[in-house]
N, CA and C atoms as a LAMMPS dump frame, in Angstrom:
ITEM: TIMESTEP
0
ITEM: NUMBER OF ATOMS
333
ITEM: BOX BOUNDS ff ff ff
-5.0000000000000000e+02 5.0000000000000000e+02
-5.0000000000000000e+02 5.0000000000000000e+02
-5.0000000000000000e+02 5.0000000000000000e+02
ITEM: ATOMS id mol type element x y z
1 1 1 N 54.818 -275.951 -301.605
2 1 2 C 55.71 -277.083 -301.168
3 1 3 C 54.965 -278.237 -300.609
4 2 1 N 53.964 -277.982 -299.976
5 2 2 C 53.152 -279.036 -299.425
6 2 3 C 52.545 -279.955 -300.541
7 3 1 N 52.146 -279.358 -301.58
8 3 2 C 51.545 -280.175 -302.657
9 3 3 C 52.664 -280.939 -303.393
10 4 1 N 53.779 -280.417 -303.44
11 4 2 C 54.963 -281.145 -304.028
12 4 3 C 55.336 -282.341 -303.198
13 5 1 N 55.253 -282.161 -301.882
14 5 2 C 55.59 -283.268 -300.967
15 5 3 C 54.569 -284.378 -301.084
16 6 1 N 53.346 -284.008 -301.176
17 6 2 C 52.27 -285.017 -301.201
18 6 3 C 52.328 -285.747 -302.576
19 7 1 N 52.661 -285.042 -303.632
20 7 2 C 52.793 -285.582 -304.886
21 7 3 C 53.923 -286.621 -304.934
22 8 1 N 55.006 -286.254 -304.318
23 8 2 C 56.184 -287.159 -304.23
24 8 3 C 55.829 -288.417 -303.436
25 9 1 N 55.037 -288.308 -302.35
26 9 2 C 54.696 -289.453 -301.543
27 9 3 C 53.71 -290.385 -302.364
28 10 1 N 52.809 -289.721 -303.109
29 10 2 C 51.885 -290.597 -303.99
30 10 3 C 52.706 -291.285 -305.058
31 11 1 N 53.665 -290.6 -305.579
32 11 2 C 54.442 -291.237 -306.663
33 11 3 C 55.288 -292.411 -306.053
34 12 1 N 55.805 -292.22 -304.891
35 12 2 C 56.52 -293.328 -304.238
36 12 3 C 55.698 -294.502 -303.946
37 13 1 N 54.419 -294.225 -303.46
38 13 2 C 53.486 -295.268 -303.161
39 13 3 C 53.139 -296.079 -304.402
40 14 1 N 52.899 -295.269 -305.507
41 14 2 C 52.509 -296.031 -306.776
42 14 3 C 53.638 -296.799 -307.318
43 15 1 N 54.903 -296.316 -307.179
44 15 2 C 56.037 -297.012 -307.657
45 15 3 C 56.23 -298.349 -306.756
46 16 1 N 56.081 -298.087 -305.525
47 16 2 C 56.132 -299.317 -304.574
48 16 3 C 55.022 -300.347 -304.992
49 17 1 N 53.876 -299.833 -305.262
50 17 2 C 52.775 -300.745 -305.658
51 17 3 C 53.1 -301.538 -306.969
52 18 1 N 53.681 -300.761 -307.963
53 18 2 C 54.012 -301.36 -309.201
54 18 3 C 55.172 -302.406 -309.016
55 19 1 N 56.138 -302.03 -308.204
56 19 2 C 57.209 -303.004 -307.875
57 19 3 C 56.673 -304.238 -307.2
58 20 1 N 55.866 -304.097 -306.284
59 20 2 C 55.274 -305.244 -305.539
60 20 3 C 54.394 -306.12 -306.536
61 21 1 N 53.61 -305.474 -307.374
62 21 2 C 52.798 -306.182 -308.341
63 21 3 C 53.686 -307.006 -309.335
64 22 1 N 54.758 -306.319 -309.799
65 22 2 C 55.646 -307.079 -310.765
66 22 3 C 56.391 -308.22 -310.043
67 23 1 N 56.783 -308.012 -308.781
68 23 2 C 57.339 -309.098 -308.019
69 23 3 C 56.404 -310.284 -307.862
70 24 1 N 55.15 -309.999 -307.487
71 24 2 C 54.253 -311.091 -307.362
72 24 3 C 53.899 -311.822 -308.699
73 25 1 N 53.844 -310.972 -309.808
74 25 2 C 53.684 -311.655 -311.098
75 25 3 C 54.887 -312.533 -311.455
76 26 1 N 56.046 -312.093 -311.15
77 26 2 C 57.245 -312.938 -311.432
78 26 3 C 57.246 -314.225 -310.652
79 27 1 N 56.854 -314.115 -309.35
80 27 2 C 56.776 -315.291 -308.523
81 27 3 C 55.677 -316.24 -309.033
82 28 1 N 54.55 -315.766 -309.447
83 28 2 C 53.456 -316.527 -309.96
84 28 3 C 53.856 -317.261 -311.194
85 29 1 N 54.567 -316.525 -312.144
86 29 2 C 55.031 -317.145 -313.365
87 29 3 C 56.039 -318.241 -313.062
88 30 1 N 56.927 -317.988 -312.179
89 30 2 C 57.868 -318.988 -311.809
90 30 3 C 57.243 -320.226 -311.212
91 31 1 N 56.193 -320.047 -310.428
92 31 2 C 55.426 -321.18 -309.906
93 31 3 C 54.782 -321.974 -310.994
94 32 1 N 54.122 -321.278 -311.891
95 32 2 C 53.541 -322.046 -313.058
96 32 3 C 54.497 -322.844 -313.861
97 33 1 N 55.7 -322.229 -314.104
98 33 2 C 56.757 -322.945 -314.853
99 33 3 C 57.179 -324.169 -314.042
100 34 1 N 57.337 -324.058 -312.771
101 34 2 C 57.811 -325.232 -311.89
102 34 3 C 56.68 -326.255 -311.957
103 35 1 N 55.379 -325.872 -311.838
104 35 2 C 54.317 -326.868 -311.791
105 35 3 C 54.284 -327.572 -313.107
106 36 1 N 54.383 -326.855 -314.21
107 36 2 C 54.324 -327.492 -315.57
108 36 3 C 55.485 -328.41 -315.768
109 37 1 N 56.668 -328.085 -315.286
110 37 2 C 57.794 -328.999 -315.437
111 37 3 C 57.642 -330.284 -314.612
112 38 1 N 57.109 -330.121 -313.367
113 38 2 C 56.843 -331.233 -312.464
114 38 3 C 55.804 -332.146 -313.195
115 39 1 N 54.806 -331.612 -313.668
116 39 2 C 53.725 -332.386 -314.3
117 39 3 C 54.26 -333.124 -315.529
118 40 1 N 55.114 -332.43 -316.301
119 40 2 C 55.669 -333.052 -317.547
120 40 3 C 56.631 -334.212 -317.124
121 41 1 N 57.347 -334.064 -316.022
122 41 2 C 58.291 -335.085 -315.616
123 41 3 C 57.602 -336.228 -314.909
124 42 1 N 56.312 -336.072 -314.393
125 42 2 C 55.731 -337.176 -313.677
126 42 3 C 54.681 -337.793 -314.592
127 43 1 N 54.72 -337.617 -315.854
128 43 2 C 53.741 -338.247 -316.806
129 43 3 C 53.87 -339.781 -316.682
130 44 1 N 52.76 -340.455 -316.876
131 44 2 C 52.633 -341.896 -316.67
132 44 3 C 53.399 -342.641 -317.855
133 45 1 N 53.689 -341.993 -318.888
134 45 2 C 54.444 -342.623 -319.986
135 45 3 C 55.947 -342.688 -319.65
136 46 1 N 56.359 -343.876 -319.284
137 46 2 C 57.789 -344.036 -319.011
138 46 3 C 58.523 -344.432 -320.299
139 47 1 N 59.747 -344.005 -320.389
140 47 2 C 60.499 -344.314 -321.624
141 47 3 C 60.61 -345.815 -321.817
142 48 1 N 60.563 -346.22 -323.04
143 48 2 C 60.749 -347.659 -323.4
144 48 3 C 62.249 -347.981 -323.524
145 49 1 N 62.631 -348.902 -322.762
146 49 2 C 64.096 -349.25 -322.695
147 49 3 C 64.269 -350.845 -322.726
148 50 1 N 65.406 -351.157 -323.213
149 50 2 C 65.917 -352.626 -323.209
150 50 3 C 64.877 -353.595 -323.762
151 51 1 N 64.566 -354.589 -323.001
152 51 2 C 63.77 -355.708 -323.502
153 51 3 C 62.314 -355.306 -323.772
154 52 1 N 61.905 -354.097 -323.291
155 52 2 C 60.528 -353.685 -323.571
156 52 3 C 60.303 -353.473 -325.067
157 53 1 N 61.398 -353.148 -325.816
158 53 2 C 61.244 -352.967 -327.258
159 53 3 C 60.996 -354.28 -327.969
160 54 1 N 61.412 -355.37 -327.417
161 54 2 C 61.127 -356.661 -328.029
162 54 3 C 59.705 -357.084 -327.892
163 55 1 N 59.022 -356.545 -326.895
164 55 2 C 57.579 -356.932 -326.668
165 55 3 C 56.572 -355.968 -327.279
166 56 1 N 57.023 -355.084 -328.141
167 56 2 C 56.059 -354.12 -328.685
168 56 3 C 55.347 -354.773 -329.934
169 57 1 N 54.152 -354.293 -330.225
170 57 2 C 53.371 -354.921 -331.352
171 57 3 C 54.008 -354.517 -332.65
172 58 1 N 53.694 -355.329 -333.675
173 58 2 C 54.162 -355.096 -335.024
174 58 3 C 53.085 -354.315 -335.791
175 59 1 N 53.332 -353.065 -335.983
176 59 2 C 52.448 -352.271 -336.813
177 59 3 C 52.915 -352.27 -338.286
178 60 1 N 52.035 -351.724 -339.203
179 60 2 C 52.497 -351.674 -340.605
180 60 3 C 53.753 -350.87 -340.825
181 61 1 N 53.851 -349.764 -339.964
182 61 2 C 55.106 -348.967 -339.977
183 61 3 C 55.859 -349.327 -338.688
184 62 1 N 57.042 -349.865 -338.789
185 62 2 C 57.739 -350.321 -337.622
186 62 3 C 59.094 -349.595 -337.576
187 63 1 N 59.379 -349.204 -336.325
188 63 2 C 60.631 -348.502 -336.107
189 63 3 C 61.523 -349.486 -335.336
190 64 1 N 62.716 -349.689 -335.879
191 64 2 C 63.686 -350.645 -335.305
192 64 3 C 64.175 -350.195 -333.949
193 65 1 N 64.217 -351.022 -333.012
194 65 2 C 64.699 -350.719 -331.641
195 65 3 C 66.111 -351.159 -331.448
196 66 1 N 66.675 -350.77 -330.387
197 66 2 C 68.019 -351.118 -330.036
198 66 3 C 68.182 -352.574 -329.912
199 67 1 N 69.124 -353.256 -330.5
200 67 2 C 69.358 -354.635 -330.36
201 67 3 C 68.594 -355.607 -331.29
202 68 1 N 67.766 -354.974 -332.094
203 68 2 C 66.911 -355.714 -333.05
204 68 3 C 67.64 -355.947 -334.43
205 69 1 N 67.38 -357.086 -335.035
206 69 2 C 67.905 -357.292 -336.353
207 69 3 C 66.728 -357.684 -337.303
208 70 1 N 66.975 -357.68 -338.541
209 70 2 C 65.947 -358.016 -339.469
210 70 3 C 65.362 -359.413 -339.222
211 71 1 N 66.246 -360.325 -338.753
212 71 2 C 65.826 -361.687 -338.484
213 71 3 C 64.849 -361.685 -337.253
214 72 1 N 65.249 -360.958 -336.237
215 72 2 C 64.346 -361.001 -335.044
216 72 3 C 63.017 -360.35 -335.313
217 73 1 N 63.041 -359.228 -336.107
218 73 2 C 61.802 -358.524 -336.497
219 73 3 C 60.986 -359.422 -337.318
220 74 1 N 61.597 -360.08 -338.27
221 74 2 C 60.879 -360.991 -339.22
222 74 3 C 60.204 -362.09 -338.388
223 75 1 N 60.918 -362.668 -337.403
224 75 2 C 60.339 -363.779 -336.591
225 75 3 C 59.169 -363.251 -335.752
226 76 1 N 59.376 -362.076 -335.128
227 76 2 C 58.399 -361.528 -334.269
228 76 3 C 57.104 -361.05 -334.981
229 77 1 N 57.336 -360.465 -336.186
230 77 2 C 56.195 -359.899 -336.908
231 77 3 C 55.613 -360.832 -337.909
232 78 1 N 56.289 -361.959 -338.24
233 78 2 C 55.748 -362.897 -339.207
234 78 3 C 55.912 -362.359 -340.668
235 79 1 N 56.814 -361.539 -340.939
236 79 2 C 57.051 -360.982 -342.267
237 79 3 C 58.333 -361.429 -342.765
238 80 1 N 58.487 -362.513 -343.654
239 80 2 C 59.789 -362.927 -344.142
240 80 3 C 60.315 -362.118 -345.283
241 81 1 N 59.622 -361.125 -345.751
242 81 2 C 59.936 -360.319 -346.933
243 81 3 C 60.232 -358.865 -346.634
244 82 1 N 60.816 -358.645 -345.454
245 82 2 C 61.099 -357.251 -345.03
246 82 3 C 62.019 -356.539 -345.993
247 83 1 N 63.125 -357.225 -346.366
248 83 2 C 64.076 -356.595 -347.323
249 83 3 C 63.376 -356.244 -348.628
250 84 1 N 62.553 -357.159 -349.158
251 84 2 C 61.895 -356.905 -350.439
252 84 3 C 60.926 -355.704 -350.425
253 85 1 N 60.271 -355.563 -349.276
254 85 2 C 59.252 -354.496 -349.074
255 85 3 C 59.856 -353.181 -348.725
256 86 1 N 61.145 -353.138 -348.448
257 86 2 C 61.84 -351.942 -348.054
258 86 3 C 63.075 -351.664 -348.9
259 87 1 N 62.82 -351.057 -350.082
260 87 2 C 63.947 -350.872 -351.051
261 87 3 C 65.056 -349.951 -350.451
262 88 1 N 64.822 -349.199 -349.405
263 88 2 C 65.795 -348.314 -348.863
264 88 3 C 66.907 -349.075 -347.998
265 89 1 N 66.671 -350.39 -347.828
266 89 2 C 67.628 -351.249 -347.164
267 89 3 C 68.545 -351.827 -348.165
268 90 1 N 69.738 -351.297 -348.28
269 90 2 C 70.714 -351.735 -349.287
270 90 3 C 71.584 -352.929 -348.672
271 91 1 N 71.786 -352.992 -347.376
272 91 2 C 72.528 -354.034 -346.755
273 91 3 C 71.69 -354.526 -345.538
274 92 1 N 71.237 -355.79 -345.587
275 92 2 C 70.476 -356.303 -344.476
276 92 3 C 71.188 -356.362 -343.138
277 93 1 N 72.496 -356.259 -343.149
278 93 2 C 73.222 -356.332 -341.924
279 93 3 C 73.359 -354.889 -341.362
280 94 1 N 72.97 -353.895 -342.109
281 94 2 C 73.112 -352.533 -341.656
282 94 3 C 71.758 -351.999 -341.145
283 95 1 N 71.305 -352.557 -340.066
284 95 2 C 70.014 -352.198 -339.528
285 95 3 C 70.402 -351.473 -338.183
286 96 1 N 69.746 -350.302 -337.887
287 96 2 C 70.143 -349.547 -336.763
288 96 3 C 68.839 -348.956 -336.09
289 97 1 N 68.944 -348.669 -334.793
290 97 2 C 67.732 -348.126 -334.046
291 97 3 C 67.258 -346.832 -334.761
292 98 1 N 65.932 -346.822 -334.943
293 98 2 C 65.358 -345.637 -335.59
294 98 3 C 65.029 -345.924 -337.011
295 99 1 N 65.521 -346.938 -337.665
296 99 2 C 65.242 -347.263 -339.09
297 99 3 C 63.777 -347.562 -339.2
298 100 1 N 63.062 -347.008 -340.131
299 100 2 C 61.64 -347.198 -340.344
300 100 3 C 61.458 -348.316 -341.437
301 101 1 N 60.592 -349.304 -341.026
302 101 2 C 60.372 -350.471 -341.927
303 101 3 C 58.882 -350.565 -342.238
304 102 1 N 58.586 -351.075 -343.395
305 102 2 C 57.201 -351.343 -343.704
306 102 3 C 57.048 -352.863 -343.454
307 103 1 N 56.012 -353.222 -342.662
308 103 2 C 55.858 -354.612 -342.266
309 103 3 C 54.423 -355.021 -342.678
310 104 1 N 54.387 -356.256 -343.383
311 104 2 C 53.094 -356.872 -343.676
312 104 3 C 53.157 -358.316 -343.303
313 105 1 N 52.583 -358.682 -342.177
314 105 2 C 52.634 -360.02 -341.702
315 105 3 C 51.96 -360.96 -342.736
316 106 1 N 52.632 -362.098 -342.986
317 106 2 C 52.126 -363.049 -343.915
318 106 3 C 51.504 -364.231 -343.107
319 107 1 N 51.83 -364.297 -341.9
320 107 2 C 51.317 -365.313 -340.959
321 107 3 C 50.753 -364.676 -339.75
322 108 1 N 50.178 -365.391 -338.815
323 108 2 C 49.672 -364.841 -337.616
324 108 3 C 50.829 -364.174 -336.832
325 109 1 N 50.518 -363.065 -336.199
326 109 2 C 51.613 -362.388 -335.417
327 109 3 C 51.977 -363.178 -334.155
328 110 1 N 53.299 -363.134 -333.859
329 110 2 C 53.819 -363.741 -332.646
330 110 3 C 53.84 -362.776 -331.557
331 111 1 N 53.321 -363.052 -330.434
332 111 2 C 53.376 -362.07 -329.364
333 111 3 C 54.18 -362.548 -328.208
């Protein structure tokens, strides 16, 4: 009986040790997730909003921002032939944020 009792105590201790270890692992994992989310939220890249879109440079591939028209993009980028270079534009008045355009400046860029 004595050996059965000591075996039971050893088993309870090992179970308690396993429970404690799994608890600490769970807490450590939660801490890592929180640290990663804080780091991701505090990145120096702030979202581009409003008038900041109007001040971006004109690259060869241009993504239309909110409030922009083909006329404003043409003036800003110096490309009067946007419609001709982008056959996927069927209606020049149907320009929306996220539309991808090919831009080739024919004059110096306006900044």
